[in-house]
N, CA, C and O atoms as a GROMACS GRO file, in nm:
protein
  296
    1UNK      N    1   0.417   0.440  -1.124
    1UNK     CA    2   0.335   0.552  -1.129
    1UNK      C    3   0.376   0.662  -1.015
    1UNK      O    4   0.422   0.624  -0.908
    2UNK      N    5   0.357   0.790  -1.041
    2UNK     CA    6   0.384   0.926  -0.983
    2UNK      C    7   0.279   0.990  -1.012
    2UNK      O    8   0.232   0.983  -1.125
    3UNK      N    9   0.208   1.082  -0.891
    3UNK     CA   10   0.134   1.149  -0.909
    3UNK      C   11   0.157   1.297  -0.809
    3UNK      O   12   0.238   1.294  -0.715
    4UNK      N   13   0.096   1.393  -0.833
    4UNK     CA   14   0.109   1.504  -0.770
    4UNK      C   15   0.010   1.473  -0.627
    4UNK      O   16  -0.104   1.427  -0.635
    5UNK      N   17   0.079   1.508  -0.494
    5UNK     CA   18   0.041   1.501  -0.385
    5UNK      C   19   0.068   1.580  -0.272
    5UNK      O   20   0.166   1.553  -0.202
    6UNK      N   21  -0.015   1.684  -0.244
    6UNK     CA   22  -0.012   1.803  -0.141
    6UNK      C   23  -0.071   1.946  -0.193
    6UNK      O   24  -0.080   1.993  -0.306
    7UNK      N   25  -0.103   1.986  -0.087
    7UNK     CA   26  -0.180   2.131  -0.131
    7UNK      C   27  -0.079   2.236  -0.115
    7UNK      O   28  -0.056   2.320  -0.202
    8UNK      N   29  -0.009   2.230   0.019
    8UNK     CA   30   0.049   2.373   0.018
    8UNK      C   31   0.228   2.346   0.000
    8UNK      O   32   0.307   2.431   0.039
    9UNK      N   33   0.264   2.241  -0.053
    9UNK     CA   34   0.383   2.195  -0.093
    9UNK      C   35   0.402   2.110  -0.221
    9UNK      O   36   0.299   2.054  -0.260
   10UNK      N   37   0.487   2.095  -0.275
   10UNK     CA   38   0.532   2.022  -0.414
   10UNK      C   39   0.558   1.863  -0.327
   10UNK      O   40   0.642   1.858  -0.238
   11UNK      N   41   0.484   1.750  -0.362
   11UNK     CA   42   0.522   1.644  -0.324
   11UNK      C   43   0.465   1.528  -0.413
   11UNK      O   44   0.360   1.555  -0.470
   12UNK      N   45   0.515   1.406  -0.436
   12UNK     CA   46   0.485   1.315  -0.524
   12UNK      C   47   0.441   1.172  -0.436
   12UNK      O   48   0.501   1.116  -0.345
   13UNK      N   49   0.311   1.140  -0.502
   13UNK     CA   50   0.279   1.020  -0.464
   13UNK      C   51   0.327   0.882  -0.555
   13UNK      O   52   0.283   0.860  -0.668
   14UNK      N   53   0.413   0.807  -0.494
   14UNK     CA   54   0.460   0.694  -0.567
   14UNK      C   55   0.410   0.564  -0.534
   14UNK      O   56   0.392   0.538  -0.415
   15UNK      N   57   0.381   0.467  -0.633
   15UNK     CA   58   0.328   0.358  -0.636
   15UNK      C   59   0.409   0.261  -0.703
   15UNK      O   60   0.439   0.283  -0.820
   16UNK      N   61   0.443   0.169  -0.655
   16UNK     CA   62   0.529   0.052  -0.722
   16UNK      C   63   0.490  -0.094  -0.668
   16UNK      O   64   0.478  -0.124  -0.550
   17UNK      N   65   0.478  -0.163  -0.756
   17UNK     CA   66   0.472  -0.333  -0.710
   17UNK      C   67   0.580  -0.406  -0.795
   17UNK      O   68   0.618  -0.385  -0.910
   18UNK      N   69   0.619  -0.505  -0.694
   18UNK     CA   70   0.733  -0.585  -0.761
   18UNK      C   71   0.653  -0.726  -0.754
   18UNK      O   72   0.579  -0.753  -0.659
   19UNK      N   73   0.675  -0.817  -0.868
   19UNK     CA   74   0.635  -0.960  -0.823
   19UNK      C   75   0.753  -1.040  -0.866
   19UNK      O   76   0.823  -1.013  -0.964
   20UNK      N   77   0.771  -1.154  -0.775
   20UNK     CA   78   0.882  -1.256  -0.781
   20UNK      C   79   0.858  -1.371  -0.833
   20UNK      O   80   0.782  -1.448  -0.775
   21UNK      N   81   0.916  -1.404  -0.950
   21UNK     CA   82   0.873  -1.540  -1.004
   21UNK      C   83   0.980  -1.631  -1.002
   21UNK      O   84   0.981  -1.717  -1.090
   22UNK      N   85   1.067  -1.628  -0.923
   22UNK     CA   86   1.176  -1.722  -0.889
   22UNK      C   87   1.234  -1.740  -0.742
   22UNK      O   88   1.207  -1.659  -0.654
   23UNK      N   89   1.301  -1.832  -0.725
   23UNK     CA   90   1.381  -1.844  -0.616
   23UNK      C   91   1.272  -1.842  -0.490
   23UNK      O   92   1.151  -1.859  -0.507
   24UNK      N   93   1.339  -1.817  -0.352
   24UNK     CA   94   1.269  -1.855  -0.236
   24UNK      C   95   1.121  -1.744  -0.221
   24UNK      O   96   1.026  -1.764  -0.146
   25UNK      N   97   1.137  -1.650  -0.298
   25UNK     CA   98   1.017  -1.540  -0.291
   25UNK      C   99   0.915  -1.574  -0.401
   25UNK      O  100   0.824  -1.494  -0.423
   26UNK      N  101   0.927  -1.696  -0.477
   26UNK     CA  102   0.864  -1.716  -0.590
   26UNK      C  103   0.703  -1.726  -0.556
   26UNK      O  104   0.654  -1.800  -0.470
   27UNK      N  105   0.631  -1.636  -0.640
   27UNK     CA  106   0.494  -1.631  -0.595
   27UNK      C  107   0.441  -1.508  -0.498
   27UNK      O  108   0.322  -1.478  -0.488
   28UNK      N  109   0.553  -1.438  -0.427
   28UNK     CA  110   0.524  -1.330  -0.355
   28UNK      C  111   0.523  -1.201  -0.422
   28UNK      O  112   0.568  -1.192  -0.536
   29UNK      N  113   0.467  -1.078  -0.348
   29UNK     CA  114   0.488  -0.952  -0.402
   29UNK      C  115   0.531  -0.848  -0.290
   29UNK      O  116   0.524  -0.862  -0.168
   30UNK      N  117   0.582  -0.727  -0.370
   30UNK     CA  118   0.603  -0.644  -0.246
   30UNK      C  119   0.563  -0.519  -0.320
   30UNK      O  120   0.598  -0.496  -0.435
   31UNK      N  121   0.476  -0.427  -0.237
   31UNK     CA  122   0.412  -0.325  -0.280
   31UNK      C  123   0.455  -0.166  -0.197
   31UNK      O  124   0.447  -0.153  -0.075
   32UNK      N  125   0.494  -0.070  -0.277
   32UNK     CA  126   0.526   0.074  -0.222
   32UNK      C  127   0.450   0.169  -0.250
   32UNK      O  128   0.442   0.208  -0.366
   33UNK      N  129   0.392   0.214  -0.168
   33UNK     CA  130   0.292   0.330  -0.200
   33UNK      C  131   0.312   0.444  -0.091
   33UNK      O  132   0.333   0.410   0.025
   34UNK      N  133   0.308   0.562  -0.123
   34UNK     CA  134   0.321   0.684  -0.010
   34UNK      C  135   0.372   0.790  -0.102
   34UNK      O  136   0.413   0.784  -0.218
   35UNK      N  137   0.356   0.900  -0.011
   35UNK     CA  138   0.419   1.025  -0.060
   35UNK      C  139   0.591   0.998  -0.028
   35UNK      O  140   0.639   0.906   0.038
   36UNK      N  141   0.662   1.108  -0.094
   36UNK     CA  142   0.792   1.102  -0.066
   36UNK      C  143   0.823   1.127   0.093
   36UNK      O  144   0.908   1.052   0.141
   37UNK      N  145   0.769   1.217   0.175
   37UNK     CA  146   0.801   1.228   0.279
   37UNK      C  147   0.682   1.130   0.384
   37UNK      O  148   0.560   1.139   0.397
   38UNK      N  149   0.769   1.051   0.437
   38UNK     CA  150   0.691   0.948   0.507
   38UNK      C  151   0.671   0.974   0.654
   38UNK      O  152   0.601   0.890   0.711
   39UNK      N  153   0.721   1.076   0.731
   39UNK     CA  154   0.687   1.068   0.862
   39UNK      C  155   0.726   0.979   0.938
   39UNK      O  156   0.835   0.922   0.923
   40UNK      N  157   0.624   0.949   1.050
   40UNK     CA  158   0.658   0.895   1.160
   40UNK      C  159   0.667   0.712   1.094
   40UNK      O  160   0.720   0.622   1.158
   41UNK      N  161   0.616   0.696   0.988
   41UNK     CA  162   0.598   0.575   0.922
   41UNK      C  163   0.711   0.530   0.850
   41UNK      O  164   0.698   0.424   0.789
   42UNK      N  165   0.840   0.603   0.845
   42UNK     CA  166   0.924   0.587   0.764
   42UNK      C  167   1.004   0.432   0.803
   42UNK      O  168   1.048   0.409   0.915
   43UNK      N  169   1.010   0.356   0.715
   43UNK     CA  170   1.070   0.208   0.761
   43UNK      C  171   0.965   0.135   0.821
   43UNK      O  172   1.001   0.030   0.873
   44UNK      N  173   0.825   0.168   0.828
   44UNK     CA  174   0.731   0.105   0.858
   44UNK      C  175   0.710  -0.033   0.807
   44UNK      O  176   0.755  -0.034   0.692
   45UNK      N  177   0.662  -0.151   0.839
   45UNK     CA  178   0.623  -0.253   0.759
   45UNK      C  179   0.454  -0.306   0.854
   45UNK      O  180   0.402  -0.293   0.965
   46UNK      N  181   0.420  -0.373   0.709
   46UNK     CA  182   0.280  -0.414   0.765
   46UNK      C  183   0.222  -0.504   0.668
   46UNK      O  184   0.278  -0.527   0.561
   47UNK      N  185   0.099  -0.562   0.705
   47UNK     CA  186   0.013  -0.596   0.600
   47UNK      C  187  -0.134  -0.582   0.637
   47UNK      O  188  -0.173  -0.548   0.748
   48UNK      N  189  -0.222  -0.614   0.518
   48UNK     CA  190  -0.374  -0.591   0.531
   48UNK      C  191  -0.418  -0.731   0.504
   48UNK      O  192  -0.357  -0.814   0.436
   49UNK      N  193  -0.530  -0.746   0.565
   49UNK     CA  194  -0.616  -0.847   0.559
   49UNK      C  195  -0.753  -0.795   0.523
   49UNK      O  196  -0.826  -0.728   0.597
   50UNK      N  197  -0.786  -0.843   0.370
   50UNK     CA  198  -0.906  -0.794   0.321
   50UNK      C  199  -1.017  -0.897   0.297
   50UNK      O  200  -0.995  -1.013   0.263
   51UNK      N  201  -1.136  -0.844   0.317
   51UNK     CA  202  -1.238  -0.922   0.280
   51UNK      C  203  -1.375  -0.843   0.231
   51UNK      O  204  -1.419  -0.742   0.285
   52UNK      N  205  -1.436  -0.915   0.110
   52UNK     CA  206  -1.543  -0.856   0.052
   52UNK      C  207  -1.636  -0.878   0.142
   52UNK      O  208  -1.640  -0.991   0.193
   53UNK      N  209  -1.729  -0.784   0.181
   53UNK     CA  210  -1.815  -0.792   0.249
   53UNK      C  211  -1.937  -0.824   0.148
   53UNK      O  212  -1.992  -0.934   0.160
   54UNK      N  213  -1.979  -0.741   0.055
   54UNK     CA  214  -2.103  -0.755  -0.023
   54UNK      C  215  -2.055  -0.697  -0.163
   54UNK      O  216  -1.977  -0.602  -0.166
   55UNK      N  217  -2.104  -0.758  -0.286
   55UNK     CA  218  -2.070  -0.695  -0.415
   55UNK      C  219  -2.181  -0.718  -0.500
   55UNK      O  220  -2.271  -0.794  -0.462
   56UNK      N  221  -2.186  -0.657  -0.621
   56UNK     CA  222  -2.299  -0.673  -0.691
   56UNK      C  223  -2.249  -0.667  -0.847
   56UNK      O  224  -2.131  -0.638  -0.869
   57UNK      N  225  -2.339  -0.693  -0.953
   57UNK     CA  226  -2.318  -0.728  -1.069
   57UNK      C  227  -2.272  -0.612  -1.131
   57UNK      O  228  -2.193  -0.637  -1.222
   58UNK      N  229  -2.298  -0.476  -1.109
   58UNK     CA  230  -2.211  -0.370  -1.124
   58UNK      C  231  -2.076  -0.342  -1.131
   58UNK      O  232  -2.011  -0.288  -1.221
   59UNK      N  233  -2.040  -0.392  -1.011
   59UNK     CA  234  -1.893  -0.383  -0.984
   59UNK      C  235  -1.890  -0.292  -0.865
   59UNK      O  236  -1.780  -0.243  -0.845
   60UNK      N  237  -1.993  -0.255  -0.773
   60UNK     CA  238  -1.999  -0.192  -0.661
   60UNK      C  239  -1.963  -0.286  -0.557
   60UNK      O  240  -2.007  -0.401  -0.562
   61UNK      N  241  -1.879  -0.243  -0.453
   61UNK     CA  242  -1.851  -0.364  -0.348
   61UNK      C  243  -1.830  -0.294  -0.179
   61UNK      O  244  -1.823  -0.173  -0.158
   62UNK      N  245  -1.826  -0.372  -0.102
   62UNK     CA  246  -1.820  -0.328   0.008
   62UNK      C  247  -1.689  -0.396   0.062
   62UNK      O  248  -1.691  -0.519   0.059
   63UNK      N  249  -1.578  -0.338   0.110
   63UNK     CA  250  -1.479  -0.404   0.126
   63UNK      C  251  -1.404  -0.382   0.283
   63UNK      O  252  -1.377  -0.268   0.322
   64UNK      N  253  -1.384  -0.467   0.341
   64UNK     CA  254  -1.340  -0.470   0.514
   64UNK      C  255  -1.179  -0.490   0.478
   64UNK      O  256  -1.127  -0.582   0.414
   65UNK      N  257  -1.118  -0.375   0.541
   65UNK     CA  258  -0.966  -0.387   0.551
   65UNK      C  259  -0.940  -0.398   0.683
   65UNK      O  260  -1.006  -0.325   0.757
   66UNK      N  261  -0.825  -0.504   0.752
   66UNK     CA  262  -0.774  -0.489   0.879
   66UNK      C  263  -0.646  -0.477   0.849
   66UNK      O  264  -0.584  -0.570   0.797
   67UNK      N  265  -0.587  -0.357   0.877
   67UNK     CA  266  -0.458  -0.334   0.873
   67UNK      C  267  -0.361  -0.325   0.990
   67UNK      O  268  -0.391  -0.251   1.084
   68UNK      N  269  -0.246  -0.394   0.992
   68UNK     CA  270  -0.155  -0.395   1.093
   68UNK      C  271  -0.050  -0.324   1.053
   68UNK      O  272   0.003  -0.364   0.949
   69UNK      N  273   0.000  -0.220   1.109
   69UNK     CA  274   0.148  -0.140   1.102
   69UNK      C  275   0.233  -0.182   1.207
   69UNK      O  276   0.189  -0.212   1.318
   70UNK      N  277   0.375  -0.186   1.172
   70UNK     CA  278   0.485  -0.182   1.271
   70UNK      C  279   0.565  -0.075   1.226
   70UNK      O  280   0.629  -0.072   1.121
   71UNK      N  281   0.554   0.038   1.336
   71UNK     CA  282   0.669   0.131   1.268
   71UNK      C  283   0.760   0.147   1.380
   71UNK      O  284   0.704   0.161   1.489
   72UNK      N  285   0.878   0.149   1.380
   72UNK     CA  286   1.003   0.179   1.440
   72UNK      C  287   1.001   0.327   1.535
   72UNK      O  288   0.950   0.429   1.490
   73UNK      N  289   1.044   0.322   1.625
   73UNK     CA  290   1.041   0.444   1.705
   73UNK      C  291   1.169   0.514   1.659
   73UNK      O  292   1.280   0.461   1.653
   74UNK      N  293   1.130   0.669   1.620
   74UNK     CA  294   1.254   0.766   1.565
   74UNK      C  295   1.309   0.812   1.664
   74UNK      O  296   1.405   0.888   1.652
   0.00000   0.00000   0.00000
C-alpha cells in the first residue's frame, strides 16, 4: 500500500507485510512501514509488545504499546 505523506514535499508512505509459510521462518512475519525518507531510523530494527487494556462490544479499545527501537549510529 502506498499513500501520500507530507505537507511541504511529495513523499510516499509505504506499508508492506510478508508472511513466511515454510522453512526456518515458518509462522513468522516481517512488516515494513514508513515514509520513503527514514532519517536517523534508517536500518533500524525493533519490536512492539501490545496489550489490550480494555475493549467493548462496539469495537472501541484502549491498547498499550511498548516499543523498543535499535537504530545504528550514522
